[in-house]
N, C-alpha and C positions, 0 to 999 in steps of 0.2 A: 103175638104168640111167643111163648118162652122157647128158647133154644132147645131145652130138654126139661120135661116135667120133673119138678122136685129140686131145682137148683137155679141159681143165677150165675152167669159167667161174665167176668170182667177181664178182657184181654188187656194186658199192660204193655203191649208192644213186643215184637220179636217172638220169643217162645214162652214168655211169662204169662201165667194164667191164674187168676184168683177165682175160686169157686165158693159160693155160699149156699149151703144146702137148706132145704125146708126145715130140717131139724136144728138149724142154727150152727152147724159146724162150718169152719172156714179152712179151705184147702188151698195151698199155693203150690203151683208147679213151676220149677226152675226159676229160683229167685235171682233176677238181674234187673235192678231198678235204677240205682243211682247213676250208673254209667250208660244206661239204656236211653238213647236219644228219643225213642218213641214213647217212653213212659211218662204219663202226666205228672206234673210236679207234686201234686198232693200225695201221690203214692210213693214218690221218692222220699218224702219227709216221714211218712209213717204208713205201715201196712196194718197196724193194729194187731189185735189178738189173732193167732193162728192155732189150729189144732193139729194139722198134718202138713208137712212140707215134703213133696215128692220131687226127687232129683232124677233126671234122666241120664245125665253124664256130666263130666267135670270140666268142660270147656268154659272159659271165662264168661261167655255170653249166656250161660245157663246157671252158674253158681257164683257169679261175681259178688253177690251180697248174701250168700247162703250162711256164712258164719255169723254175721251181725244179725240177720233175721232169725236164725236159730236161737241166738242168745237173748234176744229181746222180745220175741213173740210168744214164747212158751210152747211153740209147736214141736212135734216130734219129727225129726228128719228120717225119711224112709229112702233107702238107697242100697246099692250093691255092697257086698262085704268089704271090698277094697276101699270104696269111698268112705264107708263107715269108719275104717281104721284112721283115715286122714282126718275126718271130723273129730274123732276122739282125741287125736294127737293135738288138735287145736283147742281142746278144752270144751268141746260140745258133748254133753253127756246124754241128752235125750235123743238117741239114735236107734232106729230099728233097722238092723242089717238083714239082707236077704239076697236072693238071686233069682234068675229067670225061671219061670214056672211056678214060683211061690206066690203066696197071697198074704198080705198084711191086713189084719182086721183091727182097726183102730177107730174109736169114737163112733161105732156103728157104721163105718165106711169100710168097704173092701177094696184094696188096691192090688191088682194082679200085675206082676212084673212080666213083661213080654219082650221079645227080641227087638233089636234095632240094628241096622247095618251102618255103623259109623265108628269113628275113632273116639278115644276117650283118655286124653292125657291131661294131667293137672299141672298147670303152670304155677309153680310155687318157688318164690325167691330166685327167679331166673332159670330154674331147672324145670324140665318136664318130667313129672313122675307118672308111674303107671297108675291108672285109675280104674282098672277093671274094664268091663265092656259096657258100651252104651246100652240103654234099654228104653222101652216105652211103657206106658201104663194104661191099663183098662180099669177105670174106677167105677165101682158099683155103689150107688147112693142108697140111703135108707129105704127108699121106696122100690128098689130093685132096678131102676133105670141105670144105663151104663153109657159112659163116653170113653173115647180112646184118645190119648195124647201120645203121638208117636215119638216125641222127642226129635232129634236130628236123625234122619235116615234116608237111605235110598230105598227103592222098591225091592221087595223080596217075596218069594212065592208063599211063604208061611203067613203072609197077611190074610190069605184065605183061611188058614187055620185059626187065626185070631178071631175072624168073623164067625167061624163055625163054633168055636169054644165059648165065646163070650157075648156074641151078638150085640155089639155096641150100636147105638142109634146115631151117634154123632162122632165124627172124627176130626181132630185138630191135626192138620198135616202141613209140613213145610213145603214151600213152593219156590224157593229162591233160585234153584237151578245151578248153583255153584258148589255149595257145601252140602247140599241135600238134593232131593227130588226137585225137578221143575214141574210146571203145571201139567204137562202131558203124563209124566210118571205119577204125579199125585192123583190124577183122574183115574189112572189104572188102579192105584191103591184103593181109592174110594169104592170102585166097583168090586174089587177083590174082597174088601171088608164087608160089603153088603149094607153099608150105612145109608140112611136117608138124607143126611145133611153132612156137609163138610165145611169146616172153618179153616181158611188158609192162614198159616202163621209163618214166621221166619221169612218175611218178605218186606222190602221197602225200608228196612232199618238203615242200610248203607247203600250207596249208589251201585256197588258191585252185585247186589242181590236183585236180579232183573225180572224174576217171575212176578206175575200180577194176578189178582183175583179174576180179572176179565179174561185172561188166557185160560185159567182153570175152568171158568164158566163155559167158555167155548169148547174146551176139551170134553166137558161133560154134557154137552148139548144132546138132548134126546134120551138121556139115561133116566131122567126123573129124579136125579140126585140134586138137591138144592145146595147152592154155594151161598153161605152166609158170611158176608164181609163185616167184621166187627170193627168198631172204632175204639182205639185205646182209651180206657177209662170209663166207657159207657157200658153198663151191664145189659145183658141179653138173657 
C-alpha cells in the first residue's frame, strides 16, 4: 500500500525527503545529501530534475546542499522571506519568498507554510546569520491529498490548528529527542494533528540522536496511528 495516494516518498535520511507526484512533479524537502551519512550514494551524485524545493529552516543539516541543488535541478526554492534574501545573495534567482500562514501554488502543488518551534541561524563563512523563523510545510498534491513535514520542532499546541485547517493524512515528524521532539512528544503531535500515519525522521543519523521508531510505536500503542519506518533510498 502506498504511503499516500497520489505520490511516492523517498526518504534520503535525516530530514531530507523526495516526493514524486502522480502528475510527474518532483518535490524535495530540506536538501542535505552530500554530507548526510544516511543518504544513499546514488542520490549524493544526482537528484535529477526538481520542480519545487521546500526549505524548513537554515541549519546545515537541512540546507547543506540547497545552493547547488537549486542551481542544477531547475527547481524553485520556496522559503521564508529572510532565507530568500540569502539565496538571492548567493546567486539563486528562482526563489519564491513567503511567510507563515501563506500558500505557495506551484506546478499544481499547494505548499502551506506553518509554524515550527525551533531556531534558525545560517552558518555562513564562520558567522551565524539571522535566518528568519523555522517553519513546517503542509503539502497538497494534485489529487487533494495532503502530508505534513514538520521540519525541526518541539511540540506546540497549534499542531491541533494545523490538523483542523489542513487535515493532513501523513505526518513526517522528528524523534531524535535532543534538537527536536523525542518519541513521546512526537506521539502527542501525531494525535494532535489527527493523522492516520506518521513517519519518523531526524533520527539515527548521529549517535547523539537517541529516539527510535520502536519507541514512537510504543508511545502510539492503542491509538490506531500507524508508524511507517522508511528505509533511506527506498520509495514508499
